[in-house]
N, C-alpha and C positions, 0 to 999 in steps of 0.2 A: 792744176787748180780744183778741178773736179774732185781728185780722189782729195785734196785738204780738208773741202767743203765736206765729203762724205767722213772724212775721220770722226769729228764730235761726236756725228750722229751716234757711230758704229762703236763707239768707245763711250758710250754715254752707261753709268753704272747704274742698274735697278735701284739702288736708294741713293737719293739725293738730297742731302738734308735742308730742310728748307723749300725745297722743290712744292711748290701749292699747286700745282697744274696734273698730278694726280691723283688718283683716288675719284670717289664720286663729289658734285660740289657743295651738295649741302651739307654733308659733315663737315667738309674741309671747311666751308664758311662760318659754321657754329663754330667750330674748333677753333679758330684765327681770331672771330668777331668776340666771342663770350670773355677773352682776359685781354683785350681790350675794352670794352665796358666793364670790369669788375677796377678794370686803372684808373676808369674815369672815375668810377663812383668813390673809389677809395679819394682820388683828389679833391673832390668835392666835399666828401667828408671833412678831410683833412682841413678846409677853410672852414669849414664850417665852429668843427671841433676848436680850433685855434681862435676864431671869432669869440663864441664862447670865454674861453681864457681871458682873452683880452678884455670882452666888457665887463666878467666879471670880478676880475683881478685889476683893473685899472680904471674901468671906467668908461661911460659912454662917447668923453671926447676920446678917449684913444680909441674907441672902436669906429668911431667919423674919423679919426685920423688915417688908419688901415683904409675905410674904403675910399679917401681920397687917393691914396699912394696907389691902391690896386688900379685904380683907375687907369693910372699914367702908367703903370708897368705893363697893363693889358694892353693898351693903344702900341707901344713898342713892341711890346714879342708879341703882337699880330704879324705886323711885317718879315720878319721874322720865321717866324713860322709857314710861310708862302714859299721861303729858301728851301727850308726844309722837305715840306712836300713835294716842292720839281725835285728836289732830292732823289725823295721815296721813290715816286715814280720811276726815274729812270735808273735808280737800282734794281726795281723790280724786274724792270724790263732786260735788262742785263743780267741779272741773275734766271731768269727765264728761260732766256739765248746763254745757257750756263757760261757765259764770258764772266766766269769771277775777278778775271784780273779788274773788266772794266768796270764790275760793279766797286772792289775797293779804290779807284780812282775815284769815280764818284763820290764816295763817302770820304775819302781823303780831301776831294775840296770844298764839299757841303763843310766838313768840320774847320778847316783853316780858313775858310772864308769867312762865316759865321764867327766865329773866336776873336777875327783880327774885327770885323764889324762891330763885335757886342764891347771889345776892348775900346774903339775909339766912342760908342753911344754909349758905356758907361761912363768915360770919362766926362764927356759932356754932358752927360745927363746930373753927374755929381754936384757938378758946377753951376747948373741952370737951374737946379730943386726948387729954391728961393721964386726964381720966376715962373717956373711950374708950375706950384702951387697957387701963388698970387693969380694966375692967368685960370685955375678953375674955380676961385674964389672961397678958397679954403676959409673958415671963419678963423678969427685971432683965437680962441679962445686951443683948439685944435694944431695950428700951423704949427710952433714948434715939436709935437710932437710925428706929426705928420712929414715933417723934413727929417728928423733924425730916426723914422724909420725909415723913408725911402731913401736916403744914404745908404743904409747899411745895404738895402736891397741889390741898389747899384754897384755896392764893391762885390756882390757875386755873382752880378748877372752874367760875366764871359764864360763862366764853369757852367752855371746855372742852363744855360739855353747850349751847351754844348755839349750837355747830360741830355737835353730834348730831342737834341738831332741825332746822337748815340741811338736813343729809344724809336726815333721813326724810322731811320738806317736799318737798325736791326727786321722793325717789321715790314720793311720794303722787302728784305731776305726770306721773309718767311718765318721771321723769329717774332711771336708777340708775347712769350712764356718769361724770358728774361727782363724785358722792360716792366711785366708785374711784378717779378720777383723784388724789382728790385724800386719799383713803389711801393711797397710793402715796407720797406725799410724804410724808404723815406716819409712818409707816414708815422709809421711806428716812433721814430726818434724825435720828428717834427712837435706829435703829440705831448712826447711825454718830456722833451726838453724846454718848451712854452713855459710853463710853469714854475717849473727850477729855476729858468733864466729868469723870468718875470718877476720873482718874487723873492729868489734867493736861497739859499738850504746853507750850511754850514759853511766852507770857505767859497764855495759860492756866490757872489756879492748881485745884490737885487739890480737889476739894471730896465726895470721896465718895459716900455716899450720895444727899447732894443735891447733887449732881451728876447722879444719876442720874435723878432726881425733876424735877431742870431742865432735863435733856435730852428730856422728855416735855411739861413745858411749854411749853417752844420751838418743839417741833414741832407740837405743837397749836395754839399761838398764828400759825407761819407761815402753817400750812394753811388755818384759819378764815379770814384774811385773804386770803388767795390764792383760795379757792372762792370770798369775797365779790366780788372782782375780777373773777374769772371770769364769775359769771354777770350782772355788769354791762354787761362785757364783748362778752357773747355776748347780752346781752339777752334771760337766760331770763323765763319768764312770770311768775315769785315776785319779782321783783325791784321793789321799793318805791321809790318816784318822787315828788317834790313834795309835796302833798296827802296821797298815799297814806302818807309816812313816820310822819302820826299815827293810824297803823292799830297800829303799834307800843305802843301804852297800848292796853291791854287791855279788850274791849269786851263787853256784858252776853250778847249770845245765842252770840258764839262761847266764850268763856269761857264760859259754864253748859256747852253741848256738852262743849269740853275738861274740864272738872269731871268732870262727869257720867259721861261715859265714861274718864276718864282712870284715875281712880280705882281704878275695878273690876278696871282694864288693869295699872295697877299692882303691885294687889295680886296681882296673877296671878303675874309675878316674885319679890314678897317671899315668898311661899309656896313657889316654887321653890329661892331662898336658904334659908330656914330648912329645906326638906325636904331639902337638902345638907348642910348642918352637923346634922341629925336622923341621917345615912348615915353621916357622918364618926363620929359618936359613936358607934353601932352596931357599926363596922368597929372602932373602938379596944379597943373589949372583947375582939376577938379576938387583940391583941398588936402591937407594934412590925412584924411580918414583915408580917403582916396588911398594916397600913397603907401600907406603902410598897408593897405589892403593888397596894392599891387606888389609889397614888395614882398611879402608872406607868398603871394603866388607866384612869384619869379622863384623863389623858393623849391617849390615841386616842379613849377617848369625845369629846371636843371635837369632834375633826375627824369622827367618823361621826354625830353630830346638826348638824354645820352645812348639809348639802343641806335639812334638813326645814325649819330655820330661815328656809333664804335661801327655799324653794319656798314655805314660808308666807308669808311677807311679800310675796314676790310674788303671791301669790294674793287676798292682804287689797288690796294698793292696784289691781289690777286688777280685782279685786268691786267695790272701792269704785267707782269709776269707769265700771263696766258698770249699778252702780245711782243712779249720778246721768245717765249717759244713756238710762235705764229701759228700759234692755236685758235684763230679766227672762229670758228663757229660754236667754242666755249666761252664767249664775253656774251650771246646773248642769254647763254643758261646762266650762266653764272647771274647776270642783272636780274630776272628773272625770279632767281633765287634768292637775290638780297632783297627785292621787293616783298616776297611773301614771307621770308624773316622778318624785317620790320614789321612788315603790317602784325604780324601776332605777336613779336617783343613786345613795340611802341603802344599793340592796340590793348593788350592786356596790362602795363603799366597804368596807361592813361586809365581804362577803368577801374582797373583798384585804389589809383588816387581820387576817382570820382566819387567812388563807393567811399570811400573812409577819407575825406577829405575833411569834413572837419575837426578828426583830432589829431589831424598832420598840421593844421593850420593852428591849431590853438598852442601847440607849441613855441610856435614865434609870437601868436599876439595875444593869447592867455585867454580862458573860457570868455569871460564876460568882456571882451572888446567889441565894440559895435564894428570893428572893419572887418569879424569873421562873415558877419553875412554877404560882404561886399566880394571879401575876396572867394568863398565860393559862388558867387553870380561871376567873378570873372575868368575861375577855372572851368563852369559850366561851359560858356561863349569860346571858349579859346582854346583848351587844352587841347581840344581833336585835332586843332591846327596841327599839332605835332607828325599825326599819322601822316598827314599828306604831305610834311615837310620831310619824311625819310625816306618815302619812294621820290621825289625830286633829288635828294639827296646822292642815293643810289645811280640814279639817270645819271646825274651830274660825275659822280664819282670814275664810273668806265669812260664818261667821255675824257676828261682828266687824266685818265692813266691814258689814254693815249696818245696825250700833248695837247687837246683841244680846250685850252683853257681860257681864252676870251668868251666863248658863248654862255659857259657856267657864271662870268661876271657879269655879261650883260644881262642874261634873266635875273640875277640875283637883285639887279640896280634896278633893275625897274621895276620887278616885284616890290621890293621896298621904298621905292620914293614915290614915282608916279602912281600908281597903283594904292599902297596901303596909305599914303599923305591924302593923296586926291578923292577917296572913297572915305577920308576922317571928316575933310573939309566938307565934302558937297553933303554926307548924310547928319553932321553935328546937329543940325538946327532941329531934325528930325528925330535921331535916336539919343543924342545928346551923350554920356559918357559910355554909352554903348558902342558908340561907334570908335571909339577906339580898340573896343574887343574884338567886334564884328573885321576891323580890318586885318588881323591876324590872320584866320581862316581864309580871307578874301583874297590876300598877298598870296597866301599862300599855294592858294589853288590855282589863281593866275601863272604861279613857277611852276607847278606842275602840268600845268597846257604846256607853256612853253618850252620846260625841260624835254618833255613826252616829244614835241613837235619838232625838234633837233637833232631827239636821238633817233625818232622816225626818218628823219630825211639822209641819216647815214652820214654827212660831209666831215663827220670824226672819224669813219673810219680811214679817211683817205690820212689824217694824221697819224691814224696806228700803221698806217702800210708805212708811211713816211719815217714812223719811227721803230722799224724793225731791227734786228740787231745787227744787218749786214754794214750799216754804217760805223756801227761801234764797233766791231770786230776787225773793218776796214783800218780803223783809227787804234785798234790794239797793233794792227798789224803796224802801222806808222810812226806808233810810238816807241817800237821796238822791243815790244815786252808780252809776244806770242806767247811764251812758257807760263804764264800766269794766268791766262786766259782759263785752264781747264786745270781743276787742282784731286788730284784721284782720291785722296782719303775723306774727299767732305762726302 
């Protein structure tokens, strides 16, 4: 028994593709988080450019239709992202333990489960789209456009979400470069095809808003199959061959982990989405001009928070590998490095946008809009909240990598609801609309205090020790596939 346990350690190759536990922490964290950040920026720019195509080529009604459709798609995708994040954590832990077969089993289960789930969701969604749009109170002049757009997206949802799962799994295996390459492919195709399919050209018929949705579908499908071909051509660690294709059938231990950890992770995204809807409702009470100002400010907020999301995701993936490799001392160093990098990246972007916010806001509102000074005021009061938010993201990312998923959910829920809403209602008569903007940093600071306390208490470390590779390796032996545990060619 002891001889067996020692063999993998002795057989470790000097170079292990995707191993994020080797070398200096700060350069590794930067090299991993920057491609993720660039992918996020590209995705947001893609949405912005496509909105411009739709608004300019079809009209305001079509733009409003895409907004209504995107709310529904975001809420549905949020739940699935939770399962993807859970799969990413387990892939990272098993990859850190050099349990390649275990990582492939998790990847297969995550892809198979989410594909089956998305087939069911897309069928139900396609049928119930009219009811969903009525529930949102979609204006009559927008309804048919939103219906056509949303139904096209539902058709593409299974493959689209499998592509997302594939990207998340690759990051768990230490590869942030491949998802970035194919995000570039997706964005280039989507931006180029949108005007072509909206207006038509030569033999291509004009399809209006359906063409915009079809452009997104084509871009996602081409990128997905391109990434799949790339994974096999490069023989990347998570590819499935031969008997391994049976891993696509969801398995007991892996499925149990993905469900138990993925549900609270998905709930976090749903809570954030619901909080955003509530915030819009509070802003709407202040009148149309304030709503326009908030909409423009939110466009900039999207870019301010991207470094926090990228660094948090990188910390989670690397921490999972450290836990799998049982390198406990590296977790504290990694978390500190994540906090410092977040301060630097988010702080610089925040200062730049505060210094040049007027030219940026004018792009959305126009130079003479009275909403511009309102938006600048919102930026000044609320934007620095994202620096605090980034620190919280890093702390909770480490805890999530250890399998402690309920504590971050509780922290987020308390900060966004009792604290943020409580502050708003208690101070509104005194501060007026500023109560909304001040509620952002107040809730952010409360989340930071709770996250710091939970991190310092160290209860999440018990989860980390419970998630050690011993159980994964025992399961690998029980499944009768010990040979796949370690692949010398990687």
